[in-house]
C-alpha distance (Angstrom), angle and dihedral (degrees) to the residues before:
residue distance angle dihedral
M1 . . .
I2 3.71 . .
A3 3.82 108.0 .
K4 3.80 120.5 -123.9
S5 3.78 88.5 -114.0
D6 3.85 87.7 62.6
F7 3.80 91.3 59.3
K8 3.75 107.8 116.7
I9 3.84 122.4 -145.7
I10 3.75 115.5 -167.4
H11 3.77 127.4 -170.7
I12 3.73 119.9 -131.8
N13 3.75 128.6 -171.6
L14 3.74 97.7 -114.0
N15 3.75 109.9 111.2
N16 3.86 87.8 -39.2
E17 3.78 90.2 -69.4
N18 3.80 122.6 171.8
I19 3.79 118.5 -144.1
L20 3.77 121.2 -153.2
I21 3.75 117.8 -145.1
R22 3.81 109.0 -160.5
P23 3.82 141.8 154.1
M24 3.76 115.1 -75.6
E25 3.84 114.1 -108.2
Y26 3.81 133.0 -162.1
A27 3.79 90.8 -108.3
D28 3.84 89.8 59.9
Y29 3.88 92.6 65.9
D30 3.78 100.2 97.4
N31 3.78 93.7 47.3
V32 3.84 93.7 44.6
Y33 3.77 91.6 49.1
Q34 3.78 89.4 50.2
L35 3.79 89.9 52.5
W36 3.84 91.1 48.5
S37 3.77 88.3 53.8
T38 3.74 90.8 61.5
I39 3.81 98.4 50.0
H40 3.85 113.1 103.0
G41 3.82 110.8 -136.5
F42 3.80 96.0 25.9
R43 3.74 123.1 128.0
I44 3.87 116.4 -152.6
R45 3.78 119.0 -163.4
S46 3.83 118.2 -142.4
I47 3.84 94.9 -134.1
D48 3.75 107.1 23.6
D49 3.80 93.6 47.4
S50 3.81 94.4 39.9
R51 3.87 118.4 111.3
D52 3.88 89.3 -98.4
G53 3.79 92.4 45.8
I54 3.90 92.9 51.2
Y55 3.87 91.2 44.6
R56 3.85 89.5 53.8
F57 3.82 89.1 50.1
L58 3.81 92.4 48.4
N59 3.80 91.9 47.5
R60 3.86 89.8 52.0
N61 3.82 91.7 43.7
P62 3.82 106.7 29.6
S63 3.80 101.2 163.5
T64 3.79 106.7 34.3
S65 3.86 111.8 62.6
I66 3.85 115.1 83.6
V67 3.76 144.5 -170.7
A68 3.76 133.6 -157.1
V69 3.82 116.0 -136.8
N70 3.74 128.2 -166.3
K71 3.76 129.7 -145.6
N72 3.75 91.5 -85.7
K73 3.76 90.8 55.4
Q74 3.78 92.2 -108.7
I75 3.84 118.1 145.3
I76 3.85 103.2 -122.4
G77 3.82 97.0 167.3
A78 3.75 140.3 24.1
I79 3.79 144.2 176.6
L80 3.75 129.3 -170.2
C81 3.73 104.6 -149.2
G82 3.79 128.7 175.8
H83 3.74 144.3 138.9
D84 3.78 142.1 -147.4
G85 3.86 95.0 -135.2
R86 3.81 92.0 -85.9
T87 3.80 111.5 45.4
G88 3.79 129.6 26.8
C89 3.81 120.9 -139.5
L90 3.85 131.6 -160.8
Y91 3.80 117.1 -151.1
H92 3.81 131.1 -178.4
V93 3.84 95.5 7.2
C94 3.79 105.7 -177.1
V95 3.82 145.9 153.0
R96 3.78 122.2 -166.0
K97 3.78 110.5 -99.9
D98 3.81 97.0 -113.3
Y99 3.86 91.3 51.8
R100 3.84 96.7 50.3
K101 3.77 124.1 119.5
K102 3.77 93.6 26.8
G103 3.83 99.7 102.6
I104 3.80 96.4 -95.9
G105 3.84 95.8 115.5
D106 3.78 90.4 47.6
A107 3.82 91.9 49.1
M108 3.75 91.6 47.7
T109 3.83 93.2 48.9
N110 3.85 90.1 48.5
S111 3.77 90.3 50.9
C112 3.74 90.9 53.5
I113 3.78 92.4 45.8
E114 3.84 91.1 53.8
A115 3.79 91.4 47.2
L116 3.79 89.5 52.8
K117 3.82 91.9 47.0
R118 3.82 89.4 54.0
E119 3.78 86.9 57.3
H120 3.84 91.8 50.1
I121 3.78 96.4 -109.8
N122 3.78 113.2 152.9
K123 3.82 104.2 -173.4
I124 3.76 135.8 37.5
S125 3.81 130.5 -161.0
L126 3.81 133.1 -169.6
I127 3.77 139.4 176.8
A128 3.77 121.0 -130.9
F129 3.77 114.0 -175.8
K130 3.83 112.4 -124.7
E131 3.77 92.9 -122.2
N132 3.79 91.2 53.7
E133 3.77 94.7 93.7
V134 3.82 95.3 169.8
G135 3.79 93.0 51.9
N136 3.76 95.7 44.3
K137 3.87 90.5 51.1
F138 3.77 90.0 49.8
W139 3.83 94.3 53.7
K140 3.85 91.2 44.8
D141 3.84 90.4 50.3
E142 3.87 88.4 48.5
K143 3.84 88.7 57.6
W144 3.95 94.6 -117.1
S145 3.82 112.6 157.7
K146 3.76 117.2 -111.7
R147 3.81 105.3 -141.9
E148 3.84 111.0 -133.0
E149 3.78 96.7 166.1
I150 3.80 98.7 66.0
N151 3.75 138.3 61.8
Y152 3.76 120.1 -139.5
Y153 3.82 117.3 -137.3
D154 3.76 132.4 -178.9
L155 3.82 136.5 178.7
S156 3.72 121.2 -151.1
L157 3.79 111.2 -135.2
N158 3.82 93.7 -173.8
D159 3.80 123.4 45.0
E160 3.83 88.9 -162.3
N161 3.87 90.9 65.0
I162 3.80 92.2 92.9
S163 3.77 120.2 -174.0
K164 3.85 117.9 -135.7
Y165 3.83 119.4 -161.6
I166 3.77 115.5 -140.4
E167 3.77 111.1 -139.2
């Protein structure tokens, strides 16, 4: 688990507000889901992103997923971050629209990178849907490499795990 001393507070120029970056907890689920529901270009899956699905993910990856919390204790950013022992993966990276371009996404990403390094993970992947222009611009600006030489495949094992596009 990430120790309290590893919590990162960043200062943004929005009414001198401090943002706390901390590990995601079970109790954050409702507020994180609400945030996801506001992010244009996101896809939320009915089973994987359900309360039980996220609890399973957090149990498997207890020290790597994070949230950003404002002075009013509102979750204004989140990243699901995990690994399989070999490669890390970032899912549902988001910052609330009115808090973007203030360094929060960068700070959250760096917190996840450091958490994965502590677990001896050497590479991280992520998926950004093509129509998610804001997300794709962020990763390009962060100097992540877009892979052109690979094809990504997946296989649904449960037809009830329906994906909902957030407009």
